[in-house]
N, C-alpha and C positions, 0 to 999 in steps of 0.2 A: 812221237810215233806217227807213222804214215796213216792218214785217215782211211777208214774202210770205204769202199766204193758202193756198198749196198747195205740195206737194212733188212733184217729178218732172215730166218732160215730159208733155204731153198725149198720150194714147195712144188709138188707135182700137180699139174692142172690137166685134167682129162676133158675131152669133148671140144666142140667148136662153137663159134657164134656166141649167142647169149649164155649158153651153158658154160662155156669157157670163161666168160666175163664174171659170171656168178662165182664159179670156183676160184677164180683169181682173187676176188675180194675176200672170200672166206679164208683162202690160203694165206693171204697177207696178214690178216688179223691173228689167225691161229699160229702162224709161223713164228711171229715174234713172241707170243705167249709161250710157245713151246720152248723157246730159248731160255726164257726166264725160269720156267719150272725145271728144265733140265739142269740149269746152273745151280738152283737150290738143291736138287737131289744130289748133284755131284759134291757139293760142299757138305751136305748132311752125311754122305757116305765116307768122306775123307777123314782119316784118323789123325793127321798132323794138325796140331793146334796152330801152326803158323800159316796154314793154307789160306789163300785168297782167291777170289773169283772176280773176273771182269766180263762184261757182256759187250759185244760189238767193239772190241778194241783190236787186237791182232787177229781175232777170229770170232765166230758166233759166240763161243764160250771159251774163256781162257782161264785155266787153273794153274796156280803156282803153288807148289808144295815141296818141302824138303829140298829146295834148290833146283827142282825140275819144273819145266813148263809143259803143260798138256794143252794142246789146241784142239778144239772140237768143231768140226763142220757138221751141221745137222740137216738131214734130209727127211723132213716129215712129209706126210701125204694125207689128204683127206679122202683119198680113194678107198673104196672097199677092197680093192685088190692093188696094193701099192706096187709101183713098177720096180722090178729087180734092179740091182746095181751090177752092171756088166762093164766090159771093156769099152763098149760103145755108148755108155750112158753119158748124157749131158751132165748129170750130177757128179760123176767122177772127174771129168775134165774141168769143169768149173771149179771144183774143189782144189784140184792141182794148181790151177791158175792163181787162186787166192794164196795158197801156201808158197808157191814160187815167188810171188810178189813180196812176201814178208821175209823171205830167206835172209836178206841182208840184216834184218833186225834180230835174228835168232842165233843162238849157239846150238846148232843142230844136234850135237852130241848130248845136250841136256834137254832136248825137246822131243815129245812124242806127238804125232799128228793122228787124230782120230776122226774117221769118217763114220758118223752115226746115222744109220738109215732104218726107217720103218720097213722098207722093202727087204727082200731076201737077196742072197748072192747064190746064183745057180751052182749046183754041185760040181759041174764040169768047168766052172770059170777059173781062170788063173788067179783071180782075185782072192780065192780061198786061201792062198798063201798068207794073206794079211790077217787071218783069224788068230794066228799064234805068233807071239813076239819071238824074235830070233829065228824064225823059219827061213829057209833058203828062198831068196827072192829073184834069183838070176833068170829063171824062165819067165817070171812075171815081167821083169824089166824089159826083156826081149819082146814079149807080147805087147806091152804098152808102147814100145818104140815103133813096132810094126804098125799098130793101129793108128798112132799119131801120124806116121809117115803116109799111111793110106788116106787119111783125111786131108793132109796138106797137098798130096799129089792130085787128089780129086778136085780140089779147089783151083790148083794151077791149071789143070786140064780144062776145067769149065771156063776159066778166065781166058784161056787161049782161044776157045771156041765162042767167046762172048755170050756164054750162058749164065744163068743165075748161079751164084756160088753156093754149093751145098755145105751142110754141116756148120752153119753159122753159129749154132748154139754151143759148139765145143771147139771151134777153130782156135780161139785164143789159148786155151789150155794145151792143145796139141802143139802149137807153135812154140809156146813157152817151154814145154817139156823137151822138145827137140833142140832148143837153143842151149840146153844144159850140156855140159860135157858128160861123157859116159860115167866118170867117177861121181859127178854131181847127181846124176840120175840114180845111181846105185845108193848113194848116201841118203838121198831123199826118200826113196821107196823103203829103205831099211828102217826108217823112223815112222812108217805109217802102220796103223792098225785099223781094221774095219769092224764095225759092230752092227751087223744086219739084224733085221727083225726086232728092232728096239721098241721101247714103250711108245705109245701114242700120247698125245697131249692129255687125253681123258684119263689115262692110267697113272700119270706120274704122281698126283697128289696122294693116291692110295699107297703107292710105293714109298713115298716120303714117310707116311704114317707107319708103314711096316718097319722102317729103319729106326724109329724112336723106341728102341728096345728098353731103354731105361725107365719108360713110363708104364703105368698100368694099362692093360689092353683097352679098357673102356675110355681112356683119355687120349689115346693116340690120334684118332681122327679129328677130334676137336682142336688139339694142339697143332696138328698139321694144317688145318683150315686157317687158324689164326696166324700161323707162321707164314703161310702163303700171302695173306693180306699184308703183313709187315714187309715181306720180301718184295712184293710188287712195288711198294712205295720206295724202297731203297734202290731198286733198279731204275725207276723213273728219276729219282733224285740224282743218281750217279750219272745218268745220261744228259741231264740238263744242268750239271754243274753245281747242284745244291748240296753235294756231299762228295767224299773221296771217290775216285773212279773205281776203286776195288772195294769189295765187301769181304770182310775177314771172317774166318771161322770163329774167332773169339766173339765177335758181334753176334753171330748166329747162336752160339752157346748161351750168351747172356740173354738173348731174346727168348730162347726156349725156357730158361730158368724163370724169366719174368712171367711168361704165360703160365707156367706150372704154378708159380706163386699166386697168380690171380685165381686159378682154379681152386687151389687148396684153401684160399681165403674166401672162396665164393664171391670174389670181386667181379662186378659186372663191368664189361668192356664196352665203351661207346664205339659202335661200328659205323655210324653215319655222320660224324662230324664233317662238315664241309662237303658232304655228298648231296647232290641236287636231284630232285625227282626227274624222271624221264620226261621228255617233251610230250609224250603221249598220255601222261598221267591226268586222269579226270577225277577230281575229288567229289565226294558226296555232295549233292546239292544243298543238303541241310547246313553245311558249313557256311555257304554263301548266304543263305537265308538268315542265319543267326547274325552274321555281320551286317547285313543290309538293314536289319531291324534297328540297329543303333547308328546307321548311316556311316559305317566305317569307310575309310579311304581305300584307294587302290593298294597303297603300301600295306595296310592291315590285311587285305585279302591275300596278297602275294606272300607275306610272312606266314600267315595262318596255313596256307596250302603247303608251303615248304616244310614247316615244322610238323604238321599233321602227317605228311608222308614219312618223314624221318622217324617219328615216334611209332607209327604203325608198323613200319618195316623193322624197327628195333624190337618191338614187342613180339612180332612174328618170329624173328630170328631166335630170340631167347627161348620161346616156347618150343620151336623146332629142335633146339639143342637139348632142352631139358623141360619136359612137360610139367615138372613141379613149379616152374616159373609162372605158370598161369595163376596159381594161387597168390604168389608174391605180387604180381602185377595187379590183381584184383584188390588186394589189401591196400596197395599204394593208391589205387584209384579212389578208394574210400577216404584216404587222407586228403587227396586233392579235392574231393567233393566237400569235405568238411571245411577246409580252408576257404573254398569258394563260397560255401553256404553262409558262413558268418558275414562275409562282405556283401553278398547279394541281399541277404535279409535286411541288413542295416541300410543298404541303398534303397531297397523297396520301401522301407518305412519312411526314409527321409524325403522321398519324392511321391508319396501316395497322393498328395493333393496337387502335384505339379502338372504342367502341361506336357504334351508329347515331346517337345523340343528338349526340355530339361531331362526327361527320362532317357532320351537318346544320348545326350551328353554324358550322363552318369554311367549309362551302360557301356558306352565306348571307353570310358576310363577303366571300367572293370575288365573289359577285353584287353586293353593295353597293359593292365596290371599282370595278366597271365604271361605276357611276353617280356615285360621289362623288370618286374620285381619278384614275381612268383618263383622263378628258378632259385633265387637266393633266400626266399622266405618260407617256402614249403620244404619240409624234411625230404632228403633225397631217397630214392628207391633202394639204395644200397650204400654201404660204407665206401667212402672214397669216390662216389659218383659225383662228377662235376659238370657233365655236359648239359647245358641248358635246354637243348632241343627236346629232351624227353618230357619235361614238365610242360613246356609250351605246347608241344604237339599233342600230349595226352589230354590236355584241356580241350583241344579241338576234337579229338576222338570222342570225348564225353559229350561235347556239344552236339555232335552229329546224332548221338543217341538220346539227346534232350535230357541228359543227367545233370548238365549244367547249362547256363545260358547267360547272355549279357544284358538283354533288356529286362527291366523289372517285371514285365508281364509276358515274358517269352513263352511260358507254358500255355497261356490262353491264346496267344497269337499264332502259335505253331502247332497246336494240338491236333488240328485236322490235316496237317501236312506230313506227319511222321510216316 
């Protein structure tokens, strides 16, 4: 396949100077995420079990189903008033250039080309002919040819007068369109459909949930949320060569079934494996004071901060999704405290007559037990749970509240600092 020359959906950037720079950064991030969510929604809606989706291959989104190829160019916008798609739009001509470039790789009679835009198409625009498949496109082709010729002529005139060339944002598309024969133009435009006023990136996850009709209403949003998390990983893996380039509907169906099974079994899902806290994260100072009491190393501190953040985020996410989880979390905290208490009490007794150095050494061993052995020795919070960060980090959460500690005398040493 010919490599794509750009990454991310085309985005509308309004304003100038710093405002334009800010919008461009937002647009670049949201543009690619819009592609991934749109691809997922497309596959969720597809009825053919053999359907496959690829992102950033022949087009922003490429769907193959029942022997037909559907290419999607996505024109998202973060503007409160998205720009309309007209014959003079940069979005239109850049899209045409992409499609014309990949024509040699397509069987056009088996391909549909979709221009998906958040903006509208004016009522009086010839592009309205693209709203219905099979509509007469002859007037539209003539109007597009006229517009393309206007752009090319204006650039030729400017060059002759040694002026700055106008229409630089659409010239390539206009020239490519005019380079086609009349028959090629007719055939190309015949395969195009336009979808104006499409969903924004913020609306798609809700629409995905709406299409999960086989599920009880109360489960749809949760399944959609987990499905999006799985989908994001698959897209990234597909782009960096860690999995097949296409994602199949069969895989999607299997993942939905797996998520449903987890919910029905009340199986808890680890959401923060390998996820790192943001650079701006500031842990509670008590975490540091507890570790400093036993003269923990920098590696102990780094690991404690990372796992505390993961566990805290996991606990919050579970409770947000299901308030009944607060009770389950509290009950498991009591299990953690009991397992710790037996060891802490024994340690305190063993070193009651020891000097401060030995107390620190034994306390450090207890801290490291929470990281190295506790995840395997403490009963898990739920059946099938195997992510060690929860036990490790929950012990740090409890240490911040002084419900557990590492030094034999931590309560007396820290009682005035809570």
